[in-house]
Residue frames as qw, qx, qy, qz and C-alpha x, y, z in Angstrom:
[[0.460, 0.256, 0.420, -0.739, 92.62, 124.41, 22.34],
 [0.128, 0.176, 0.902, 0.374, 90.21, 122.18, 20.53],
 [0.338, 0.125, -0.037, -0.932, 86.99, 123.11, 19.04],
 [0.648, -0.070, -0.490, -0.578, 83.53, 121.60, 18.72],
 [0.872, -0.306, -0.268, -0.273, 82.48, 118.28, 20.32],
 [0.744, 0.074, -0.435, 0.502, 86.10, 117.40, 21.62],
 [0.126, 0.332, -0.337, 0.872, 86.36, 120.58, 23.49],
 [0.605, -0.391, -0.058, -0.691, 82.95, 120.22, 24.91],
 [0.911, -0.171, -0.375, -0.013, 83.68, 116.69, 26.11],
 [0.559, 0.207, -0.444, 0.669, 87.04, 117.81, 27.62],
 [0.166, -0.417, 0.178, -0.875, 85.28, 120.65, 29.50],
 [0.796, -0.338, -0.170, -0.473, 82.57, 118.19, 30.88],
 [0.871, -0.078, -0.401, 0.274, 85.18, 115.61, 32.02],
 [0.339, 0.360, -0.382, 0.780, 87.15, 118.49, 33.66],
 [0.445, -0.510, 0.087, -0.731, 84.24, 119.31, 36.02],
 [0.874, -0.250, -0.417, -0.006, 84.57, 115.78, 37.70],
 [0.515, -0.812, 0.263, -0.073, 86.14, 115.76, 41.10],
 [0.696, -0.428, 0.498, 0.292, 89.99, 114.94, 40.87],
 [0.706, 0.409, 0.441, 0.374, 90.11, 115.51, 37.10],
 [0.167, -0.663, 0.121, 0.720, 92.35, 118.31, 35.88],
 [0.513, 0.689, -0.166, -0.484, 92.69, 119.67, 32.31],
 [0.208, 0.550, -0.772, -0.242, 95.26, 117.25, 31.31],
 [0.295, 0.034, 0.941, -0.163, 93.44, 114.28, 32.72],
 [0.533, 0.568, 0.379, -0.500, 90.31, 115.42, 31.04],
 [0.447, 0.664, -0.427, -0.421, 92.14, 115.55, 27.72],
 [0.002, 0.289, -0.954, -0.083, 93.66, 112.07, 28.07],
 [0.400, 0.239, 0.815, -0.344, 90.20, 110.72, 28.93],
 [0.575, 0.617, 0.128, -0.522, 88.54, 112.34, 26.06],
 [0.317, 0.585, -0.675, -0.320, 91.19, 110.98, 23.59],
 [0.156, -0.129, 0.974, -0.103, 90.65, 107.56, 25.03],
 [0.540, 0.428, 0.595, -0.414, 87.01, 107.74, 24.37],
 [0.507, 0.680, -0.226, -0.479, 87.71, 108.72, 20.74],
 [0.237, 0.470, -0.834, -0.163, 90.10, 105.81, 20.34],
 [0.383, 0.023, 0.867, -0.319, 87.76, 103.17, 21.99],
 [0.049, -0.249, -0.860, -0.443, 85.31, 101.06, 20.13],
 [0.373, -0.287, -0.141, -0.871, 81.76, 102.54, 19.76],
 [0.698, -0.379, -0.568, -0.216, 80.09, 99.52, 21.63],
 [0.518, -0.166, -0.544, 0.639, 82.33, 100.00, 24.68],
 [0.039, 0.023, -0.109, 0.993, 81.49, 103.65, 24.85],
 [0.522, -0.353, -0.462, -0.624, 77.76, 102.87, 24.37],
 [0.685, -0.365, -0.617, 0.126, 77.87, 100.73, 27.49],
 [0.336, -0.092, -0.344, 0.872, 79.60, 103.47, 29.34],
 [0.191, -0.197, -0.120, -0.954, 76.94, 105.88, 28.38],
 [0.626, -0.351, -0.565, -0.407, 74.16, 103.47, 29.28],
 [0.600, -0.300, -0.595, 0.442, 75.62, 102.89, 32.72],
 [0.112, -0.001, -0.208, 0.972, 75.72, 106.61, 33.37],
 [0.441, -0.237, -0.314, -0.807, 72.10, 106.92, 32.33],
 [0.681, -0.337, -0.625, -0.178, 70.91, 104.04, 34.33],
 [0.463, -0.135, -0.529, 0.698, 72.62, 105.22, 37.47],
 [0.068, 0.010, 0.173, -0.983, 70.84, 108.55, 37.30],
 [0.529, -0.171, -0.398, -0.730, 67.52, 106.98, 36.59],
 [0.770, -0.304, -0.547, -0.125, 67.27, 103.94, 38.85],
 [0.618, -0.099, -0.534, 0.568, 69.65, 104.61, 41.77],
 [0.252, -0.791, -0.076, -0.552, 68.44, 106.83, 44.66],
 [0.053, 0.397, -0.666, 0.630, 69.02, 107.18, 48.38],
 [0.349, -0.329, -0.864, 0.152, 67.42, 105.07, 51.22],
 [0.278, -0.657, -0.263, -0.649, 64.58, 106.78, 52.79],
 [0.769, -0.593, -0.232, 0.064, 65.76, 105.61, 56.24],
 [0.730, -0.489, 0.100, 0.467, 69.43, 105.85, 56.47],
 [0.217, 0.908, -0.162, -0.321, 70.34, 107.84, 53.28],
 [0.428, -0.380, 0.707, 0.416, 72.50, 105.20, 51.74],
 [0.374, 0.338, -0.522, -0.688, 72.43, 104.47, 48.01],
 [0.457, 0.174, 0.863, -0.129, 69.79, 101.95, 46.99],
 [0.126, -0.017, -0.652, -0.748, 67.84, 101.10, 43.95],
 [0.368, -0.587, -0.700, -0.172, 64.62, 100.35, 46.13],
 [0.327, -0.827, -0.073, -0.451, 62.98, 102.75, 48.82],
 [0.650, -0.687, 0.315, -0.078, 64.90, 100.84, 51.60],
 [0.290, 0.673, -0.679, -0.050, 68.48, 99.65, 51.29],
 [0.782, 0.010, -0.623, -0.021, 69.58, 96.07, 51.87],
 [0.303, 0.105, -0.707, 0.631, 71.03, 96.95, 55.27],
 [0.389, -0.096, 0.283, -0.871, 67.78, 98.49, 56.50],
 [0.802, -0.006, -0.298, -0.517, 65.87, 95.53, 55.21],
 [0.554, 0.192, -0.777, 0.230, 68.17, 93.08, 56.93],
 [0.674, -0.628, -0.105, -0.375, 66.37, 91.82, 60.21],
 [0.854, -0.155, -0.278, 0.411, 69.63, 90.25, 61.52],
 [0.290, 0.516, -0.195, 0.782, 71.00, 93.76, 62.09],
 [0.345, -0.419, -0.591, 0.596, 71.28, 95.18, 65.62],
 [0.012, 0.767, 0.418, 0.486, 68.70, 98.00, 65.68],
 [0.539, -0.787, -0.198, 0.224, 70.02, 99.32, 68.97],
 [0.547, -0.497, 0.255, 0.624, 73.14, 100.55, 67.43],
 [0.531, 0.810, 0.225, 0.104, 73.49, 103.21, 64.72],
 [0.585, -0.215, 0.229, 0.747, 76.74, 104.40, 63.03],
 [0.248, 0.918, 0.147, -0.272, 76.58, 107.97, 61.74],
 [0.607, -0.122, 0.369, 0.694, 78.83, 108.61, 58.78],
 [0.096, 0.575, -0.122, -0.803, 79.27, 111.52, 56.20],
 [0.441, 0.449, -0.461, -0.625, 79.08, 109.74, 52.84],
 [0.944, 0.028, 0.045, -0.327, 77.76, 106.54, 51.43],
 [0.658, 0.514, -0.525, 0.165, 81.31, 105.46, 50.51],
 [0.140, -0.503, 0.665, -0.535, 82.02, 105.37, 54.28],
 [0.860, -0.061, 0.236, -0.447, 79.21, 102.73, 54.64],
 [0.916, 0.326, -0.233, -0.023, 81.09, 100.48, 52.20],
 [0.282, 0.602, -0.626, 0.407, 84.44, 101.06, 54.04],
 [0.419, -0.406, 0.621, -0.524, 83.08, 99.93, 57.30],
 [0.921, 0.094, 0.108, -0.364, 81.19, 97.02, 55.90],
 [0.720, 0.492, -0.481, 0.094, 84.45, 95.66, 54.45],
 [0.039, -0.539, 0.708, -0.454, 85.76, 95.33, 57.91],
 [0.644, -0.182, -0.707, -0.226, 83.10, 92.90, 58.91],
 [0.309, -0.063, -0.688, 0.654, 83.23, 94.13, 62.52],
 [0.325, 0.125, 0.300, -0.888, 79.91, 96.15, 62.74],
 [0.033, -0.307, -0.941, -0.136, 76.56, 94.52, 62.85],
 [0.145, 0.581, 0.523, -0.607, 74.31, 97.53, 63.46],
 [0.410, 0.736, 0.485, 0.234, 72.70, 99.98, 61.12],
 [0.434, 0.017, 0.125, 0.892, 73.84, 103.26, 59.53],
 [0.171, 0.901, 0.360, -0.170, 72.72, 106.81, 58.95],
 [0.565, 0.222, 0.277, 0.745, 74.23, 108.89, 56.33],
 [0.078, -0.686, -0.277, 0.668, 74.48, 112.73, 56.82],
 [0.566, 0.705, 0.363, 0.227, 75.46, 113.53, 53.25],
 [0.351, 0.726, -0.176, 0.564, 78.31, 115.67, 54.09],
 [0.566, -0.363, -0.431, 0.602, 79.90, 117.60, 57.05],
 [0.081, -0.950, -0.235, 0.190, 79.57, 121.04, 58.55],
 [0.579, 0.033, 0.196, 0.790, 81.85, 123.50, 56.50],
 [0.052, 0.865, 0.311, -0.390, 81.13, 127.21, 56.98],
 [0.172, -0.436, 0.476, 0.744, 83.83, 128.12, 54.35],
 [0.002, -0.105, -0.787, -0.608, 81.63, 126.43, 51.71],
 [0.449, -0.125, -0.011, -0.885, 78.34, 127.52, 53.24],
 [0.629, -0.218, -0.718, -0.204, 77.27, 124.07, 54.51],
 [0.306, -0.404, 0.479, -0.717, 75.50, 124.27, 57.88],
 [0.263, 0.008, 0.908, -0.326, 73.58, 121.74, 60.02],
 [0.590, 0.400, 0.282, -0.642, 70.33, 122.57, 58.03],
 [0.587, 0.544, -0.446, -0.400, 71.77, 121.11, 54.88],
 [0.123, 0.284, -0.948, 0.074, 72.58, 117.77, 56.42],
 [0.641, -0.318, -0.592, -0.371, 70.26, 114.85, 57.35],
 [0.105, 0.136, -0.711, 0.682, 70.38, 115.67, 61.02],
 [0.576, -0.058, 0.183, -0.795, 66.58, 116.18, 61.33],
 [0.842, 0.040, -0.449, -0.298, 65.97, 112.61, 59.94],
 [0.489, 0.157, -0.760, 0.399, 68.45, 111.30, 62.54],
 [0.242, -0.150, 0.493, -0.822, 66.46, 112.88, 65.35],
 [0.774, -0.026, -0.099, -0.625, 63.31, 111.46, 64.05],
 [0.762, 0.120, -0.637, -0.007, 64.94, 107.82, 64.08],
 [0.189, 0.256, -0.700, 0.640, 66.01, 108.54, 67.71],
 [0.610, -0.242, 0.131, -0.743, 62.28, 108.68, 68.80],
 [0.874, -0.047, -0.454, -0.167, 62.43, 104.77, 68.68],
 [0.614, -0.676, 0.333, -0.236, 63.18, 103.42, 72.09],
 [0.988, 0.043, 0.044, 0.139, 65.10, 100.51, 70.57],
 [0.542, 0.651, -0.225, 0.481, 68.22, 102.75, 69.84],
 [0.701, -0.686, -0.120, 0.153, 70.61, 102.81, 72.65],
 [0.521, -0.515, 0.265, 0.627, 73.96, 103.97, 71.25],
 [0.540, 0.840, 0.048, -0.007, 75.11, 106.31, 68.51],
 [0.736, -0.249, 0.294, 0.557, 78.55, 105.91, 66.99],
 [0.310, 0.916, -0.063, -0.248, 79.89, 109.09, 65.28],
 [0.795, -0.028, 0.417, 0.439, 82.23, 107.91, 62.51],
 [0.251, 0.956, -0.016, -0.153, 83.33, 111.30, 60.98],
 [0.755, 0.458, -0.161, 0.441, 86.59, 111.96, 59.20],
 [0.631, -0.552, -0.227, 0.496, 89.43, 113.03, 61.51],
 [0.337, 0.318, 0.137, 0.876, 89.69, 116.62, 60.12],
 [0.026, 0.067, 0.249, -0.966, 88.56, 120.02, 61.02],
 [0.512, -0.085, -0.316, -0.794, 85.06, 119.62, 59.36],
 [0.675, -0.164, -0.712, -0.097, 84.58, 116.19, 60.98],
 [0.313, -0.154, -0.611, 0.711, 85.53, 117.34, 64.43],
 [0.255, 0.003, 0.104, -0.961, 83.03, 120.17, 64.13],
 [0.633, -0.136, -0.537, -0.541, 80.26, 117.86, 62.90],
 [0.604, -0.159, -0.747, 0.227, 80.98, 115.35, 65.61],
 [0.170, -0.121, -0.521, 0.828, 80.93, 118.03, 68.41],
 [0.406, -0.057, -0.064, -0.910, 77.64, 119.50, 67.20],
 [0.691, -0.177, -0.564, -0.415, 75.98, 116.19, 67.21],
 [0.483, -0.130, -0.736, 0.457, 77.41, 115.15, 70.61],
 [0.054, 0.087, 0.365, -0.926, 75.99, 118.43, 72.28],
 [0.518, -0.051, -0.240, -0.820, 72.70, 117.87, 70.55],
 [0.734, -0.082, -0.631, -0.238, 72.26, 114.19, 71.45],
 [0.293, 0.100, -0.763, 0.568, 73.52, 114.12, 74.97],
 [0.322, -0.102, 0.427, -0.838, 70.46, 115.57, 76.53],
 [0.761, 0.006, -0.341, -0.552, 68.23, 112.95, 74.99],
 [0.704, -0.434, 0.465, -0.315, 69.85, 110.29, 77.06],
 [0.928, 0.369, -0.044, 0.008, 71.41, 108.19, 74.40],
 [0.682, -0.501, 0.319, 0.427, 75.04, 106.96, 74.66],
 [0.483, 0.868, -0.112, -0.030, 77.08, 108.87, 72.19],
 [0.745, -0.368, 0.398, 0.387, 80.61, 107.39, 71.24],
 [0.307, 0.851, -0.320, -0.281, 83.41, 108.44, 68.74],
 [0.946, 0.251, -0.125, 0.165, 85.52, 106.19, 66.64],
 [0.632, -0.640, 0.205, 0.386, 89.05, 105.90, 68.07],
 [0.551, 0.813, -0.160, 0.101, 91.97, 107.47, 66.18],
 [0.606, -0.653, 0.398, 0.219, 95.61, 106.46, 66.44],
 [0.127, -0.571, 0.687, 0.431, 98.38, 104.75, 64.70],
 [0.806, 0.320, -0.281, -0.411, 97.76, 102.80, 61.36],
 [0.921, -0.151, 0.350, 0.081, 98.69, 99.17, 61.10],
 [0.810, 0.341, 0.205, 0.431, 102.14, 98.95, 59.62],
 [0.145, 0.936, -0.018, 0.320, 103.01, 102.49, 60.38],
 [0.639, 0.085, -0.406, 0.647, 106.11, 103.79, 62.15],
 [0.380, -0.773, -0.373, 0.345, 106.14, 105.93, 65.32],
 [0.391, -0.426, 0.119, 0.807, 108.70, 108.30, 64.01],
 [0.069, 0.166, 0.512, 0.840, 106.55, 109.40, 61.09],
 [0.192, -0.678, -0.702, -0.102, 103.37, 109.93, 63.07],
 [0.056, 0.593, -0.029, 0.802, 102.38, 113.42, 63.99],
 [0.007, -0.159, 0.647, -0.745, 101.77, 114.80, 67.43],
 [0.613, -0.073, 0.135, -0.775, 98.00, 114.70, 67.32],
 [0.837, 0.054, -0.470, -0.274, 97.86, 111.14, 66.16],
 [0.504, 0.160, -0.730, 0.434, 100.30, 109.99, 68.80],
 [0.189, -0.163, 0.475, -0.844, 98.31, 111.83, 71.47],
 [0.761, 0.000, -0.082, -0.643, 95.09, 110.21, 70.48],
 [0.743, 0.133, -0.657, -0.009, 96.75, 106.81, 70.37],
 [0.197, 0.165, -0.738, 0.623, 97.88, 107.30, 74.00],
 [0.422, -0.062, 0.328, -0.843, 94.51, 108.48, 75.17],
 [0.833, 0.079, -0.131, -0.531, 92.72, 105.58, 73.41],
 [0.224, 0.449, -0.861, 0.079, 94.97, 102.89, 74.60],
 [0.859, -0.233, -0.275, -0.363, 93.71, 99.43, 75.72],
 [0.424, -0.536, 0.689, -0.239, 94.79, 97.27, 78.76],
 [0.622, 0.257, -0.709, -0.211, 95.91, 93.93, 77.70],
 [0.693, -0.292, -0.646, 0.133, 96.35, 92.49, 81.23],
 [0.370, -0.833, 0.032, -0.410, 95.61, 93.95, 84.54],
 [0.448, 0.351, -0.688, 0.450, 98.58, 93.80, 86.88],
 [0.602, -0.411, -0.645, 0.230, 98.60, 92.44, 90.45],
 [0.285, -0.092, -0.299, 0.906, 99.95, 95.77, 91.93],
 [0.252, -0.216, -0.200, -0.922, 96.93, 97.73, 90.68],
 [0.630, -0.407, -0.569, -0.337, 94.52, 95.19, 92.07],
 [0.575, -0.301, -0.570, 0.504, 96.24, 95.34, 95.54],
 [0.131, 0.003, -0.158, 0.979, 96.13, 99.06, 95.63],
 [0.403, -0.256, -0.332, -0.814, 92.50, 99.14, 94.68],
 [0.576, -0.322, -0.750, 0.033, 91.56, 96.56, 97.41],
 [0.382, -0.802, -0.002, -0.459, 89.97, 98.07, 100.59],
 [0.087, 0.475, -0.743, 0.463, 92.09, 97.97, 103.89],
 [0.444, -0.202, -0.865, 0.114, 91.40, 95.23, 106.43],
 [0.441, -0.717, -0.127, -0.525, 88.73, 96.18, 108.99],
 [0.114, -0.472, 0.654, -0.580, 89.57, 96.48, 112.66],
 [0.318, -0.194, -0.925, 0.079, 88.56, 93.22, 114.70],
 [0.453, -0.574, -0.283, -0.621, 85.15, 93.50, 116.26],
 [0.749, -0.453, -0.453, 0.168, 86.30, 91.90, 119.65],
 [0.401, 0.082, -0.298, 0.862, 88.42, 94.82, 120.60],
 [0.197, -0.778, -0.530, 0.275, 86.80, 97.04, 123.25],
 [0.127, 0.934, 0.104, 0.317, 86.62, 100.84, 123.22],
 [0.543, -0.798, 0.234, 0.116, 89.13, 100.98, 126.11],
 [0.788, -0.167, 0.440, 0.397, 91.63, 98.96, 124.17],
 [0.508, 0.625, 0.335, 0.489, 91.31, 101.11, 121.05],
 [0.053, -0.962, -0.029, -0.265, 91.66, 104.35, 122.96],
 [0.755, -0.581, 0.118, 0.281, 94.58, 103.13, 125.07],
 [0.159, 0.875, -0.415, -0.191, 98.02, 104.74, 124.09],
 [0.925, 0.269, -0.227, 0.143, 100.50, 102.54, 122.46],
 [0.516, -0.766, 0.361, 0.129, 103.64, 101.80, 124.48],
 [0.519, 0.682, -0.514, -0.044, 107.01, 101.35, 122.94],
 [0.903, -0.008, -0.400, 0.158, 109.41, 98.50, 123.52],
 [0.341, 0.348, -0.475, 0.733, 111.77, 100.73, 125.66],
 [0.448, -0.416, 0.203, -0.765, 108.96, 101.85, 127.97],
 [0.920, -0.170, -0.224, -0.275, 107.78, 98.20, 128.43],
 [0.837, 0.133, -0.387, 0.363, 111.34, 97.29, 129.45],
 [0.084, 0.560, -0.347, 0.747, 112.10, 100.07, 131.66],
 [0.367, -0.223, -0.810, 0.399, 111.89, 99.18, 135.52],
 [0.296, -0.773, -0.353, -0.436, 108.86, 100.58, 137.39],
 [0.020, 0.591, -0.396, 0.702, 109.43, 102.90, 140.33],
 [0.499, -0.293, -0.786, 0.219, 109.28, 101.19, 143.75],
 [0.407, -0.813, -0.298, -0.292, 107.20, 102.72, 146.46],
 [0.025, 0.683, -0.493, 0.538, 108.85, 104.56, 149.36],
 [0.640, -0.452, 0.487, -0.385, 109.88, 102.50, 152.32],
 [0.964, 0.085, 0.253, 0.003, 110.64, 99.33, 150.27],
 [0.249, -0.619, 0.628, 0.400, 114.10, 98.20, 149.20],
 [0.831, 0.494, -0.071, -0.247, 114.30, 97.16, 145.66],
 [0.912, -0.083, 0.230, 0.331, 116.85, 94.66, 144.47],
 [0.514, 0.692, 0.006, 0.507, 118.33, 97.44, 142.22],
 [0.228, -0.883, 0.204, -0.357, 118.85, 99.77, 145.28],
 [0.774, -0.546, 0.315, 0.049, 120.50, 97.03, 147.47],
 [0.866, 0.239, 0.149, 0.413, 122.78, 96.00, 144.59],
 [0.253, 0.810, -0.045, 0.527, 123.92, 99.66, 144.27],
 [0.491, -0.811, 0.254, -0.193, 124.61, 99.86, 147.94],
 [0.939, -0.131, 0.209, 0.239, 126.79, 96.73, 147.76],
 [0.670, 0.531, 0.099, 0.509, 128.77, 98.27, 144.92],
 [0.021, -0.876, 0.168, -0.452, 129.28, 101.59, 146.88],
 [0.717, -0.641, 0.268, -0.054, 130.56, 99.70, 149.99],
 [0.885, 0.069, 0.212, 0.408, 133.05, 97.73, 147.81],
 [0.484, 0.673, 0.052, 0.557, 134.47, 100.92, 146.22],
 [0.300, -0.920, 0.094, -0.235, 134.86, 102.88, 149.44],
 [0.422, 0.493, -0.629, 0.428, 138.42, 103.10, 150.98],
 [0.724, -0.393, -0.538, 0.181, 138.93, 101.12, 154.22],
 [0.297, -0.918, 0.087, -0.247, 139.49, 103.25, 157.41],
 [0.401, 0.496, -0.646, 0.419, 142.92, 103.32, 158.97],
 [0.800, -0.436, -0.408, 0.047, 143.26, 101.23, 162.18],
 [0.447, -0.883, 0.144, 0.010, 144.88, 102.22, 165.43],
 [0.836, -0.239, 0.341, 0.358, 147.84, 99.97, 164.65],
 [0.597, 0.517, 0.246, 0.561, 148.50, 101.62, 161.30],
 [0.110, -0.961, -0.030, -0.251, 148.47, 105.07, 163.00],
 [0.651, -0.708, 0.249, 0.116, 150.94, 104.07, 165.69],
 [0.819, 0.047, 0.359, 0.446, 153.23, 102.47, 163.08],
 [0.458, 0.687, 0.182, 0.533, 153.21, 105.60, 161.02],
 [0.249, -0.948, 0.122, -0.155, 154.06, 107.78, 163.98],
 [0.757, -0.476, 0.335, 0.298, 157.15, 105.56, 164.79],
 [0.689, 0.308, 0.346, 0.557, 158.29, 106.17, 161.28],
 [0.280, -0.414, -0.047, 0.865, 158.05, 109.76, 161.73],
 [0.093, -0.102, -0.513, -0.847, 155.32, 110.38, 159.24],
 [0.469, 0.179, 0.433, -0.749, 151.80, 111.24, 159.43],
 [0.567, 0.307, 0.764, -0.027, 149.13, 109.06, 157.88],
 [0.452, 0.817, 0.257, -0.251, 148.32, 111.77, 155.44],
 [0.139, 0.848, -0.428, -0.279, 151.81, 112.02, 154.26],
 [0.733, -0.080, 0.657, 0.157, 152.40, 108.48, 152.99],
 [0.659, 0.560, 0.454, 0.215, 151.66, 109.57, 149.54],
 [0.045, 0.972, -0.112, -0.200, 153.67, 112.78, 149.65],
 [0.756, 0.502, -0.294, 0.300, 156.93, 112.96, 147.77],
 [0.712, -0.663, 0.065, 0.222, 159.97, 112.34, 149.98],
 [0.075, 0.855, -0.480, -0.182, 163.64, 113.47, 149.70],
 [0.976, 0.189, -0.042, 0.098, 165.92, 111.07, 147.84],
 [0.549, -0.643, 0.391, 0.365, 169.56, 110.44, 148.68],
 [0.601, 0.744, -0.244, -0.162, 171.89, 111.11, 145.82],
 [0.916, 0.146, -0.264, 0.266, 175.10, 109.15, 144.95],
 [0.309, 0.554, -0.410, 0.656, 177.11, 111.79, 146.95],
 [0.419, -0.321, -0.735, 0.425, 175.09, 111.18, 150.10],
 [0.090, 0.073, 0.125, -0.985, 173.40, 114.55, 149.93],
 [0.270, 0.577, 0.740, -0.218, 169.59, 114.62, 150.45],
 [0.026, 0.097, 0.422, 0.901, 168.03, 116.29, 147.45],
 [0.410, 0.270, 0.389, -0.779, 164.62, 118.02, 147.63],
 [0.474, 0.368, 0.797, 0.073, 161.86, 116.28, 145.80],
 [0.070, 0.069, 0.454, 0.886, 160.92, 117.53, 142.45],
 [0.373, 0.420, 0.393, -0.728, 157.72, 119.61, 142.42],
 [0.518, 0.453, 0.694, 0.213, 155.20, 118.62, 139.82],
 [0.112, -0.108, 0.296, 0.942, 155.32, 121.11, 136.83],
 [0.287, 0.682, 0.570, -0.357, 152.11, 122.91, 136.30],
 [0.386, 0.471, 0.420, 0.674, 151.62, 124.53, 132.64],
 [0.088, -0.368, -0.205, 0.903, 151.63, 128.16, 132.89],
 [0.229, 0.665, 0.687, 0.185, 148.50, 129.79, 131.81],
 [0.185, -0.123, 0.044, 0.974, 148.14, 133.15, 130.46],
 [0.327, 0.567, 0.519, -0.550, 144.97, 135.16, 130.44],
 [0.397, 0.457, 0.619, 0.500, 143.20, 135.58, 126.99],
 [0.034, -0.167, -0.028, 0.985, 142.97, 139.23, 125.94],
 [0.320, 0.606, 0.624, -0.375, 139.58, 140.56, 125.69],
 [0.471, 0.646, 0.482, 0.359, 138.17, 142.29, 122.79],
 [0.063, 0.964, 0.056, 0.252, 139.96, 145.62, 122.06],
 [0.532, -0.762, 0.353, 0.108, 142.94, 144.89, 124.44],
 [0.456, 0.685, -0.566, -0.058, 146.43, 144.26, 123.26],
 [0.971, -0.133, -0.187, 0.063, 148.02, 140.86, 123.67],
 [0.308, -0.846, 0.432, -0.055, 150.70, 140.94, 126.14],
 [0.697, 0.444, -0.560, 0.049, 153.81, 139.09, 125.10],
 [0.837, -0.544, 0.030, -0.042, 154.56, 136.41, 127.89],
 [0.873, 0.048, -0.033, 0.485, 158.16, 136.16, 126.84],
 [0.168, 0.797, -0.052, 0.578, 158.83, 139.88, 127.37],
 [0.660, -0.750, -0.003, -0.040, 159.60, 139.28, 131.15]]
């Protein structure tokens, strides 16, 4: 612990954001070891900032005049306003060179844990600026954290009934980053905010309307049932009393396949041979080598046994 002016300087430096006790001690000893003229310039710069620099009466950005340089620039697009939390956010967006509209600085974000509500922000001044009919779109450029999301949601619900377009800055993967190190929320927002580089032909064909039905078709043709190829090739039924070519062809085939009737000469010859006409195909007795006539062999018919019913015992056919 130090005493006197050194300890007072360390305590005052420790009140600065991001400066701890050790850092405040190093800064205090740096001031003690520096030349007096350099420290006089530092003290003068601090005093000048507090006496000359203030906030713009229109947008809330830092300025040494009642209106900042951005609000005085007539080349800016007055129909587009980007709402940010702090003046440092204005400087960050201006470094990109991609925005040509105007700004509105809220002076913070909604944080109930610290007692910061909408009444402590410059939201009333924003609503007053929206009375100008020139403004067409509001871009909400809050930090992607819990407080920033709460502020953006509050402003979106409040500005939607006015009829002005409200948009939000896209959030996703940083340039030069790796997918494996990105968190789930960042990847999800990157997928939702993806951009189409080239539109495919498949999507264009699916979105095209179907071809309309030709106008020259009559109502009877549209209502007529469709006939298949098999029905069109099937022969039509011929009326009664008329001989179709198919029927005549069938009769000729039937006549060709029928057996010819036996004539009288065939019957007489068969009687002379001692056989009946119907016995020509019957088996005849054959003469063996001993000269004894043997009876013709009867055709063997396989023996069939009845199938036992359910509950009956099976009879053994070889038990005879």
